N, C-alpha and C positions, 0 to 999 in steps of 0.2 A: 423397587421402589427409585423416583420419581427423582430428578437434579432440581433443586432452588432455579427458582429462575434468573435468582442474583447473583449466581455466581459467574466465572469464567472458568474453560478446562483450561487445566494448566498444557502448558506448549515448553518444554526445552528449546532455547534458541540461543547462541551463541552472539556473545558480547559486538564481534562484528559483524555481525548481522543486524544490530538495531539500525533502522530506517529512521526513526525520527523518538525526541522523546517529548510526553506531553510538556506542556506548563504553560506557554505562549499560546494567544489563541491564533488563527489564520484565517485573515480577512480580505486576503485579495491573491490573484490567481500567481503562480510562480512555480519554480522547485523547492522544498523544504527538508529540510534533516541532513544525511548523511549518506556518500554513497558508497556502496556496499558491491566490493568486488568478490567474484563468483569463481575467481581465479584461470589460471590459463590449461596445458593440460602440458601433458611428459615429450610430450612431440615439441612444441617453442621451447621448452625449459624455463615456463614461466610458470612454476604451481602457487597461486595465492590460500585464502583459506579454503578455497573445497573446489570441484571439480566446475568445468569452463561450463556444463549442462546439469542445469539443477532442474528438480521437477519437485516443487516447493509448494508455501502456500503463502500468502500476502498477510498476515493477522494485524488488524486495527483494529487499538481502543479508542472506543469514543469517551472522549473524557467530559465535552461539554458540546451544545450543536444546539445552536439560533435558528430557529423557524418560529418567532416569533410573530414576523408577517406574512407568512402563508406562502411564500414566494425565493424561497432561500434556499436552495440547489445544492449539493457541494458534489465534486465529479472528485474520488481519488485516483488514481490514476501511477503504478508500478511504468515508468519505463527504460530498458532495458538500452545501453549502445555501448558501442565497439573502443567506447572512452572515460575514461577515467575525470574528465571536466565535465561527462554526457555532451561534450563539442561537438562529436561523430555522426556516427549514422544511430539515430536516434528510433527505437520503436516500441510501440507500447504497448506489455507483454502479459497484464493485468490490468482492470477496469471493474470500478463500483461506483453505485449512486448513493446520497444520502441526504434527506431534505423532509422537507416536508410534503405531505402527500397529495394537496394539490399542485404539485411540479414534477411527481414522481411516476412514470410509467407504471401501471400494473398492480398498482397498490393501495387501499383506500386508509391504508397506517404512517403519520405520521414514520421518522426514525427518529431513534432515542439513543441512549447515549449505551454504551454494553461490547462487547466483539464482533468482531465483523471477520469473519477470511475468507478466500477467496484463493483458490487455486490457480496456481501457473506451471507456466515450461520456457525459460528462456530461450526457447529455439521457435526463429521463424522462418521460414522459404530458405530452410540450410544453410542459416546463421544463428552461431551460438553468441547470445549477447555475453558477456564479460560481467560489465557494470550496470548497477540500476540506481533509481534514486527516485523518488516519489514526485507528483508533482501532485498541486491541488488549484482545482479549478473551481472558484466561488460566483456566485450570482444570487443576486435578491435586494432587496431593501436593505438590509444588512445583518451581510454574513459573517457567523462568526463560529469557526470550530478549531478545537482543541484534539490533538488527535496523540496517540502515542506508533507505534509501526515497529513490526519487526519482520524475517522472512525466519519461517519455522519447517523444520524436517513433514512435511507429507504425514498428515493422521494414516495409521493404515497401512 
């Protein structure tokens, strides 16, 4: 039996893994929402909500997206850091784009509202990034997007 196209697969997540709740439009570049702490490890005695090493999915629910001028592009970036204020070393650990088909590479379809899932690993070049936060970069004539996002255990 095929799944209806308007349903979102259920994903279990902890409230401490919520990056952003929807309800307000993002119209300019910058960090949005909450910092998520993946936790330390037993060696440094600093145990947070999870293990410092995290193989998971970034789950983004796009509630609204403006592509009316056919030039809007939205880069949704999960940034890892060694600082709870995201002011220390930063590293991109996941990224994806949504927007008008005219500015997206490799597609001839406009992005729509719905769920987008991007697998990630918070380890880069020998470093585990304990903290993460979303950064959204917008471009175009009248960019406006509303998203909710959270970290979920990788399915399968």
